[in-house]
Every structure is written in C-alpha cells, then in structure tokens.
N, C-alpha and C positions, 0 to 999 in steps of 0.2 A: 799720817799713814806711813807705815814702816815700808822701807825698800825690800826688794824681793830677797837680797843676800841675808838681810836681818831675820826676815820671815822663815827662810829656808835654814837659818842657824838654829832658830827657836824649834822648828818641827824635829831637826837633826837630835837636837839635844834632848827632845821629850823622848824621841825615839830610842835613842841610845839607853836613857833611863828605863824605857819600857822593855828594852832587850835585857838589861840587868836584872830587872824584876823576874822577866821569864826564866831566864838562865838559873836564877837563885830558888826557882820554884815558889814564888812567892804566892800567897792566898789569892784567888780569883779576882776578889774584890779590889786588891792592889793592882793587879794586872789590868783589870777593865777600867779601873781609875786612869792609869796611865794611858792606856788606848784611848780613852776620852779626851785627856788633853791632847796627845798627837794628833787625834781627829780635828780637834779644833784649831790647832797650829795648821795641820795640811789644808783646812778649810780657808783659813785666813789667808794663806799663799794662793790658792786657788782663785779665791774672792779678788785679791789683787791682779791676777793676771787678767780675770775677765774684766775688771774695772780699767785696767791699763788698755785692752784690747778694744774697748767700746766707748774710751773717753772722748768727749768733744773738746777742742780749745775753746777758749773765752774769743768772744766775737771780735773784741777791739784791743786785747793784750797781745804784745809782741811775744811770738813763739821762742821760746829758748829750750832748748833740750841738754840736760846735764851729762847725758851719756850719748855715745854714738849709736847708730842703729846696730851695729855688731855687737857692741857689748850688751846692749839690752836684749838682743835674741839670745846671747849666750847665757844672760842670768835667767831668762825665762826657760830656756833649754834646760839648763843645769836643774833648775827646779823640778820640771816635768820628769827629766831623768830619775832624779833623786826619790821623788814621790813614787815612781814606777819600783824602783828598787825596794823601796820600804813596802809597798803594797805586796811585792813578791815575797820578802821576809814574811810577812803576816800571813800570806796564804801557806807558807811552808811551816809556819809555826802551828797552824790550825791543821795541815794534813801529816806533817812528819815530826814537830816538835814539841815543845812544852805543852802547846794547846791542843795537842793530839786527841786527849780526852773528850773534847767538842767534836772533834771530826770534820768531815765534809759538810755534815748537815748543819753543824755549827757556824762554820763559815759562811754557807750560803745563808743561814738564816741571819747573820750579820750583814751581808752584802744586801740582802733584801731590805732590812730594817733601815738601813743606811739610806737606801734609794727612797724608801717610803717617806722617811723624816724629811728628806731633800725635796720630794715632791710636795709634800705638806707646807712647807717653808716657802717653796715657789708660789704654790696656791696662796697662801697667807700674804705674799707680797704682792701679788697680782689682785688679790680682793681689796687689800688696803689702796692701791693704786685707783682701781675703780671706785671705791668708796671716796676718796678725796676729790676724784673728778665729778662725783655726783654730788659732793658737798659744796665744792666749787660753782658747779652749774646752778645749784639750787640757790645759793647764796647769792651769785650774781642775778638770778632771776628775781628773787625777793627784793634786792636793791633796785632793780629796774622798775617791778611793779610799786616799790614805795615812792620811788621818785615820779612816775607816773602819776599815782595817787595824790601827791603832795601837789605837784605842778596843776593838778587838774583842781584840786580843792583851793588852791591859790589863784587860778583863774577864776573859779565858781565865786570865792570871797570877793574879788575885785569887780566882778559883773554885779553881784549882789549891792555892793557897797555903791557901786554907780547908779544904780537902779534906785537905791533908798536916797543918794545925797539929789537926783534929779526929780524924785517924786514930789509932787506939789504937796502943799499942807493945807 
C-alpha cells in the first residue's frame, strides 16, 4: 500500500491534468474521464486514511512507527486540506467555470450519483461480509455434523462388530 504523500501526489497530478483539460475546453468525455481518474485517486487516499484510522496492530509483533505522530497527523491533514481545495475547484467549475453549462443541477446530480455509488459499494461490502460469515458458520456446522455422524457410525460399527464377534455360532 502506498503512503499518503504518494497518494496525494497522484491525486494532485490527475487533478492538474483535469484542470488543463477543463481550461483547454476539451470534450466532455475527456473531462469526465479525467474526473473519474481523479475521483479514483481521491478515493484511494480517503481509503488509506480510513484504514490507518481503524488499523489494529498485530497481537505479538513489536510495534514500530516509521513516522512521528506529528508527521503522520500533518500528512493526513495536508491530504484533507488538498482534497477540500480540489472539491472547491470542482464546485467552482460547475457553477462559474468551464463546466458551467452543466450548472448547479449537474453538480448536484454528480454529488448524488457519487453518494449513491458509495452507498451501493458499502452495501456490497457488508453483504459480502455477511455472506462470508454465513458460509463459515454453515461450513463449520457441516463439518461438526459430519464429525458427529462419522463418530456415531464408527461407534455403531464397533458395537455391531463386538456383537457379531460374541454371537454364538
């Protein structure tokens, strides 16, 4: 996994390309293609921040931190500030700039679509987690039942064998 500085540099580079495309008045497909790349880069950066915030250390491994808490906080803060600046520029493009022809409605539609997609992805992740838990539970139940049946069969086999061996002829 990349560090936040690399992720931020990627998002910034893609955003600068997007800015140039908008300034040059490129076709909507080019602009939206760049916008999609930027959104992916920002998403990766935000995902890194979420993972780092919720990361649990290994139980028996010695904890070693490569950066001070202050440096790590500055990295995360710089990323948040930069994302907000980029979002503000995007807002301005839709309202006053090169994407003005899409207007406020276009921007709101974009924001709603982004929220909807994010909610769908979160739902997919939670559904997958539930299915995994259900699969593990069902598998462990099946293994338990198989062990019980096999043990019962083995015990029954030995009882029958014992009875047959003792049976008078």
